C-alpha positions in Angstrom: -40.9 39.8 -12.6 -40.6 36.1 -12.4 -36.9 36.3 -13.3 -35.8 37.9 -10.1 -37.1 35.3 -7.6 -36.0 32.7 -9.5 -32.5 33.9 -9.7 -32.8 34.4 -5.9 -33.7 30.8 -5.5 -30.9 29.7 -7.6 -28.3 31.5 -5.6 -29.9 30.2 -2.6 -29.8 26.6 -4.0 -26.1 27.0 -4.9 -25.2 28.4 -1.4 -26.9 25.5 0.2 -25.0 22.9 -1.9 -21.7 24.6 -1.3 -22.1 25.5 2.4 -24.6 22.6 3.6 -22.0 19.6 3.5 -20.6 20.5 6.8 -23.6 20.7 8.3 -25.0 17.3 7.1 -21.5 15.5 7.8 -21.8 17.0 11.4 -25.1 15.2 11.8 -23.8 12.0 10.6 -21.0 12.3 13.1 -23.8 12.9 15.7 -25.7 9.9 14.6 -22.5 7.8 14.7 -21.9 8.6 18.2 -25.4 7.9 19.1 -25.4 4.7 17.2 -22.2 3.4 19.4 -24.0 4.5 22.6 -27.4 3.1 21.7 -26.9 0.5 18.5 -30.3 2.2 17.2 -30.8 1.1 13.7 -33.2 4.0 12.8 -30.4 6.3 14.0 -28.0 4.5 11.8 -30.4 4.9 8.8 -30.4 8.7 9.3 -26.7 9.1 9.7 -26.2 7.1 6.4 -29.0 9.3 4.9 -27.0 12.5 5.9 -23.8 11.2 4.2 -25.5 10.2 1.1 -27.2 13.5 0.8 -23.7 15.3 1.5 -22.3 13.1 -1.4 -24.9 14.5 -3.8 -24.3 17.9 -2.7 -20.8 17.3 -3.4 -21.1 15.7 -6.7 -23.6 18.4 -7.9 -22.3 21.7 -6.3 -19.7 22.7 -8.5 -22.1 22.5 -11.7 -24.6 24.7 -9.9 -21.9 27.3 -9.1 -20.6 27.7 -12.8 -23.8 27.3 -14.1 -25.7 29.9 -12.2 -23.1 31.8 -10.4 -20.0 32.1 -13.0 -18.8 35.3 -11.5 -18.5 34.1 -7.9 -14.9 34.4 -7.0 -15.6 32.7 -3.7 -17.1 29.5 -4.6 -13.9 27.6 -5.9 -12.0 28.4 -2.5 -15.3 27.7 -0.5 -15.5 24.5 -2.2 -12.0 23.4 -1.3 -12.4 24.4 2.4 -15.7 22.7 2.5 -13.7 19.5 1.3 -11.4 20.2 3.9 -13.7 20.5 6.8 -16.0 17.5 5.5 -12.9 15.1 5.2 -11.3 16.0 8.4 -14.6 15.5 10.1 -15.5 12.1 8.5 -12.5 10.0 8.0 -11.3 10.1 11.4 -15.2 8.9 12.7 -14.8 6.2 9.9 -11.4 4.9 11.2 -13.1 4.9 14.7 -16.2 3.1 13.7 -14.2 0.1 11.8 -12.6 -0.4 15.2 -15.8 0.0 17.1 -17.8 -2.9 14.8 -15.3 -5.2 16.4 -15.9 -4.6 19.9 -17.9 -7.4 21.8 -17.0 -10.0 19.1 -14.1 -12.4 18.1 -12.8 -10.7 14.7 -11.2 -12.9 11.9 -7.8 -11.9 10.7 -9.5 -10.7 7.7 -11.6 -8.3 9.9 -8.9 -7.1 12.0 -6.6 -6.7 8.9 -9.3 -4.5 7.0 -9.7 -2.3 9.9 -6.0 -1.5 9.9 -6.0 -1.0 6.1 -9.0 1.6 6.6 -7.2 3.5 9.3 -4.3 3.6 6.9 -6.4 4.8 4.0 -8.2 7.7 6.3 -4.8 9.1 7.6 -3.6 9.2 3.6 -6.5 11.0 2.9 -5.7 13.5 5.5 -1.9 13.7 4.7 -3.0 14.3 1.0 -5.5 17.2 2.2 -3.0 19.0 4.1 -0.2 18.4 1.6 -2.2 19.8 -1.3 -3.0 22.7 0.7 0.5 23.8 1.7 1.7 23.1 -2.0 -1.2 25.1 -3.4 -0.7 28.2 -0.8 3.4 28.0 -1.4 2.8 28.2 -5.1 0.4 31.1 -5.0 2.8 32.8 -2.8 5.3 32.6 -5.5 3.2 34.1 -8.1 2.0 30.6 -9.8 -1.3 30.2 -11.7 -3.8 27.9 -9.5 -4.6 24.7 -10.9 -7.8 24.3 -12.9 -10.7 22.6 -11.6 -10.3 19.2 -13.5 -7.0 18.9 -11.7 -8.2 17.4 -8.7 -11.7 16.4 -9.8 -11.2 12.5 -10.1 -10.2 12.3 -6.5 -13.0 14.6 -5.2 -15.7 12.6 -7.2 -14.2 9.4 -5.6 -13.7 10.5 -2.1 -17.5 11.3 -1.2 -18.9 8.1 -2.4 -16.1 6.1 -0.7 -16.8 8.1 2.7 -20.5 7.1 2.5 -19.8 3.5 1.8 -17.4 3.3 4.5 -19.4 4.9 7.2 -22.6 2.5 6.2 -20.0 -0.4 6.9 -18.2 1.1 9.9 -21.8 1.4 12.0 -23.8 -0.8 10.5 -26.6 -2.4 12.9 -27.6 -6.0 11.7 -31.3 -5.9 12.6 -33.2 -3.0 11.5 -36.5 -1.7 10.2 -38.0 -3.2 7.0 -38.2 0.1 5.3 -36.7 0.2 1.7 -33.8 2.8 2.5 -32.7 0.6 5.5 -32.6 -2.3 3.1 -30.6 -0.5 0.5 -28.0 0.6 2.9 -27.7 -2.8 4.4 -26.5 -4.0 0.9 -24.0 -1.5 0.9 -22.6 -2.4 4.5 -22.6 -5.9 3.9 -20.5 -5.9 0.8 -17.7 -8.8 0.3 -14.3 -7.9 1.8 -13.1 -8.6 -1.7 -15.1 -5.6 -3.3 -14.5 -3.6 -0.1 -10.7 -3.9 -0.4 -11.1 -3.3 -4.3 -12.9 0.0 -3.9 -10.2 1.1 -1.1 -7.0 0.2 -3.1 -8.3 2.2 -6.2 -9.1 5.0 -3.7 -5.5 4.9 -2.3 -3.9 4.8 -5.8 -6.0 7.8 -6.6 -4.8 9.8 -3.4 -1.3 8.9 -4.2 -1.7 10.1 -7.9 -3.0 13.2 -6.7 0.1 13.6 -4.2 2.3 13.0 -7.5 0.2 15.4 -9.5 0.8 18.1 -7.0 4.4 17.5 -6.7 4.6 17.5 -10.7 3.0 20.9 -10.7 4.2 22.8 -8.2 7.4 20.6 -6.8 9.8 22.8 -9.0 9.1 25.8 -6.8 9.3 24.3 -3.6 12.6 22.6 -4.3 14.3 25.7 -5.8 13.2 27.3 -2.2 14.9 24.3 -0.6 17.8 23.0 -2.5 19.5 26.4 -3.3 20.7 25.0 -6.7 22.0 21.7 -5.2 20.9 19.0 -7.7 22.1 16.1 -5.5 19.7 17.4 -2.9 17.1 17.8 -5.3 16.9 14.5 -6.5 17.0 12.9 -3.0 14.1 14.8 -1.8 12.2 13.9 -5.5 13.0 10.3 -4.9 11.0 10.0 -1.8 7.6 9.8 -3.4 8.5 7.0 -6.2 10.5 5.3 -3.2 7.4 5.3 -1.2 5.4 4.0 -4.1 8.0 0.9 -4.5 7.4 0.3 -0.6 3.8 0.0 -1.3 4.3 -2.3 -4.3 6.2 -4.8 -1.8 3.5 -4.4 0.9 0.7 -5.3 -1.5 2.8 -8.5 -2.4 3.2 -9.3 1.4 -0.7 -8.7 2.1 -1.7 -11.0 -1.0 0.3 -14.1 0.6 -1.2 -13.3 3.9 -5.0 -13.4 2.3 -3.9 -16.4 0.4 -3.0 -18.1 3.8 -6.5 -17.0 4.9 -8.1 -19.0 1.7 -9.2 -15.2 0.2 -7.8 -15.4 -3.2 -9.9 -13.0 -4.6 -8.8 -10.3 -2.3 -5.1 -11.8 -3.0 -5.5 -11.1 -6.8 -6.6 -7.6 -6.4 -3.6 -7.1 -3.9 -1.4 -7.9 -6.8 -3.2 -6.2 -9.2 -2.5 -3.3 -6.8 1.4 -4.1 -6.5 1.3 -3.9 -10.2 -0.5 -0.6 -10.3 2.0 0.9 -7.8 4.9 -0.8 -9.8 3.4 1.3 -12.8 3.1 4.5 -10.7 6.6 4.5 -9.1 8.3 4.0 -12.6 6.2 6.4 -14.6 6.8 9.2 -11.8 10.5 8.5 -11.7 10.6 9.3 -15.4 8.4 12.2 -15.1 10.4 13.9 -12.4 13.8 13.1 -14.4 15.3 10.7 -11.8 16.2 8.2 -14.2 18.6 10.5 -15.9 22.0 11.2 -14.7 23.1 14.6 -13.2 24.6 17.0 -15.6 28.0 16.9 -13.7 28.3 13.5 -13.1 31.2 12.2 -15.1 30.5 8.2 -14.4 27.2 7.7 -13.3 26.4 4.5 -11.3 24.9 1.7 -13.0 23.0 0.6 -10.0 21.3 3.5 -8.0 19.2 2.9 -4.6 15.7 3.0 -6.5 16.5 0.6 -8.8 17.8 -1.6 -6.0 14.7 -0.9 -4.2 12.5 -1.3 -7.5 14.0 -4.6 -8.1 13.7 -5.7 -4.3 9.9 -4.9 -4.3 9.4 -6.9 -7.8 11.2 -9.8 -6.5 8.8 -9.8 -3.3 5.4 -9.1 -4.9 6.0 -10.9 -8.5 8.4 -13.6 -7.8 8.1 -14.7 -4.1 4.8 -13.8 -3.5 3.2 -15.9 -6.6 5.4 -18.9 -5.8 4.3 -18.9 -2.1 0.6 -18.5 -2.9 1.0 -21.1 -5.6 2.4 -23.6 -2.6 -0.5 -22.3 -0.5 -3.2 -23.3 -3.2 -1.8 -26.3 -4.2 -1.7 -27.5 -0.6 -5.0 -26.3 0.3 -6.9 -28.1 -2.4 -5.1 -31.1 -2.6 -1.8 -32.3 -4.1 -3.2 -35.3 -6.2 0.0 -36.5 -8.3 1.8 -33.4 -7.4 3.5 -34.3 -3.9 4.5 -31.4 -1.6 8.1 -31.8 -2.8 7.0 -31.6 -6.3 5.2 -28.5 -5.7 8.0 -27.1 -3.6 10.5 -27.2 -6.4 8.3 -25.9 -8.9 7.5 -22.9 -7.0 11.7 -22.5 -6.1 12.1 -22.6 -10.0 9.3 -19.7 -10.4 11.3 -17.9 -7.7 14.7 -18.5 -9.3 13.6 -17.6 -12.7 11.8 -14.4 -11.7 15.0 -13.3 -9.9 17.1 -14.0 -12.6 15.0 -11.8 -15.2 15.0 -9.1 -12.6 18.9 -9.2 -12.6 19.0 -9.4 -16.3 16.7 -6.3 -16.7 18.9 -4.3 -14.4 22.4 -5.2 -15.5 21.4 -5.3 -19.6 23.6 -2.8 -21.4 21.5 -2.8 -24.4 17.7 -2.5 -23.4 15.0 -1.5 -26.1 13.1 1.5 -25.2 9.2 0.8 -24.7 9.9 -3.0 -24.8 11.0 -5.8 -22.2 13.2 -8.7 -23.1 11.2 -11.9 -21.8 8.1 -11.6 -20.3 7.8 -9.0 -17.5 7.6 -10.2 -13.9 4.3 -8.2 -13.0 2.5 -9.9 -16.2 3.8 -13.3 -15.2 2.6 -12.7 -11.5 -0.9 -11.9 -12.9 -0.9 -14.7 -15.4 0.0 -17.6 -12.9 -2.2 -16.5 -10.3 -5.3 -15.7 -12.4 -6.2 -19.6 -12.8 -5.6 -19.9 -9.1 -8.5 -17.6 -8.3 -10.7 -19.8 -10.8 -9.5 -22.7 -9.3 -10.5 -21.7 -5.5 -13.8 -20.9 -6.9 -14.4 -24.2 -8.7 -12.6 -26.9 -6.5 -15.9 -27.3 -4.4 -18.5 -27.1 -7.4 -16.7 -29.1 -9.9 -14.5 -31.4 -8.2 -14.1 -33.7 -11.2 -12.0 -30.7 -12.8 -9.8 -30.4 -9.7 -7.0 -32.7 -11.0 -6.8 -31.0 -14.4 -7.0 -27.4 -12.5 -3.8 -28.4 -10.4 -2.1 -29.6 -13.6 -2.9 -26.6 -15.5 -1.6 -24.3 -12.8 1.8 -26.3 -12.2 2.3 -26.6 -15.9 1.6 -22.9 -16.0 4.1 -21.8 -13.4 6.8 -23.9 -15.4 5.9 -22.1 -18.7 5.8 -18.6 -17.4 9.4 -19.2 -15.5 10.7 -20.1 -18.8 8.9 -17.3 -20.8 10.3 -14.9 -18.3 13.7 -15.7 -19.3 13.0 -16.1 -23.1 14.8 -12.6 -23.8 14.9 -12.8 -27.9 11.1 -12.2 -27.4 10.3 -8.6 -26.8 7.0 -7.6 -24.9 5.7 -4.0 -25.3 5.6 -2.0 -22.2 2.0 -2.3 -21.2 1.9 0.9 -18.9 3.2 3.3 -21.4 0.9 1.8 -23.8 -1.8 2.7 -21.8 -0.6 6.3 -20.9 -0.5 7.2 -24.4 -3.9 5.4 -25.6 -6.6 6.9 -23.9 -9.1 4.3 -25.1 -7.1 1.2 -24.1 -6.7 3.1 -20.8 -10.3 3.4 -20.2 -11.1 0.3 -21.7 -9.1 -1.8 -19.5 -10.0 0.2 -16.3 -13.9 -0.1 -17.1 -13.3 -3.7 -17.6 -11.6 -4.3 -14.4 -14.0 -2.3 -12.7 -17.1 -4.3 -14.1 -15.7 -7.8 -13.3 -14.3 -7.2 -10.2 -17.7 -7.5 -8.9 -18.6 -10.9 -10.8 -17.6 -14.2 -10.5 -15.6 -14.1 -13.8 -12.7 -12.0 -12.5 -10.2 -14.7 -12.7 -11.3 -15.8 -16.1 -11.3 -12.6 -17.8 -7.6 -11.8 -16.2 -6.5 -15.3 -17.3 -7.7 -14.5 -21.0 -6.2 -10.8 -21.1 -2.7 -12.2 -19.7 -2.9 -15.2 -22.2 -3.2 -12.5 -25.0 -0.4 -10.5 -23.7 1.8 -13.6 -23.6 1.1 -13.8 -27.4 1.2 -10.0 -28.1 4.8 -10.0 -29.6 3.3 -11.4 -32.6 1.6 -8.3 -33.3 3.8 -5.5 -31.4 7.1 -6.1 -32.8 6.1 -4.0 -35.9 5.9 -1.0 -33.2 9.1 1.2 -33.4 10.9 1.8 -29.8 10.5 5.4 -30.3 6.5 4.8 -30.3 6.7 2.3 -27.6 8.6 4.3 -25.3 6.3 7.4 -25.3 4.2 7.8 -22.4 1.9 10.6 -23.5 -0.6 11.1 -26.1 0.4 13.2 -29.6 
């Protein structure tokens, strides 16, 4: 007799978890509007509480539905619709909130840029949702099987916590009650910009990766409908996504220079990491979509394509020009010592010329080695030379006696990296492909980056890791090119 009430209770709990999130998010929107009108910290605390409860519902509703209502065919569709409703409500509100936070104050450039970046992020989230719904609906009409739950799990798991965090930041009221929940929410709302940018960049990359995953799964069906067998048109449409990622690579590099000019060197390093991530993504997606192979009917395929030129241009901006510019900014800000402005400028110019020469050689090389780079790749060189600048910026005021040594070390490292980039007999393994085919290496590097991103030791760990990569050819030369070129696990 007790089993029936228990079953009904579990069914009702599952229903509340699945269908209750829009109600909680709508309550958060009402609280946000009230906060903008009254600046009441109690209402702000209530609104964040609504978002946190909605986040918990989002994380556990799938488990409840699979555990206690396994035969409910409506649950997966309802979960997608609830996600779409929630994100369509909360992310526009967050975009408004970050702009509202600057009203009545004199925002710094970093605050204004962060507000613009959050706006771009919110627009990207909504575009991704509409694009996924379109691709999924079209594929189902063509008789394709629906994607598995794991297909979009990472993006869904990350979206709810990020929305709650950005809501807490956007509508934060500085003076509030001394209750524990407000104090905890305040800690979320007052995170450093470096931490916020790191979280937002990761979320942005996940959204682009989700778009790429939908293109890979359902893109063939859509292109068959659009292109009518025209392979040239198919390739032009497919190239839009990797080219967009290439543009994001260049944008991240320019943003890194902007942060360096503001004295935000940790944020600068996050942007260069983001540029390297987009550089890995655009190449991997281009290879997965078959854009790196010539068309079957092309007798004389061009040696240099538009995609290659865009990739080289983006790499030149993010990994050649930007590091040299940041080096000049850092050395000028913290003092020249025996390195005068002219010497610094010549070192920066040497790095730019060496980096561009390496990119030109990579493009025109007629005998490439699959899975390996000839000379130190420019993204690795950029991460190598910029990591001690992060350490230098943190220790310049605390340890002024080491300032001279720090400047000498960075200048010497710039010269060393410029030379190693063009040391073509030395072959470096393709780290992006190594991460793709080695699950544990991928997890270790990502978890290490996530952990040290929130500590003062990001620059130290990054420098140690890049030094290991510089000397990695002593160990990786035994790996065959066929194994190094493989991007998937066996």
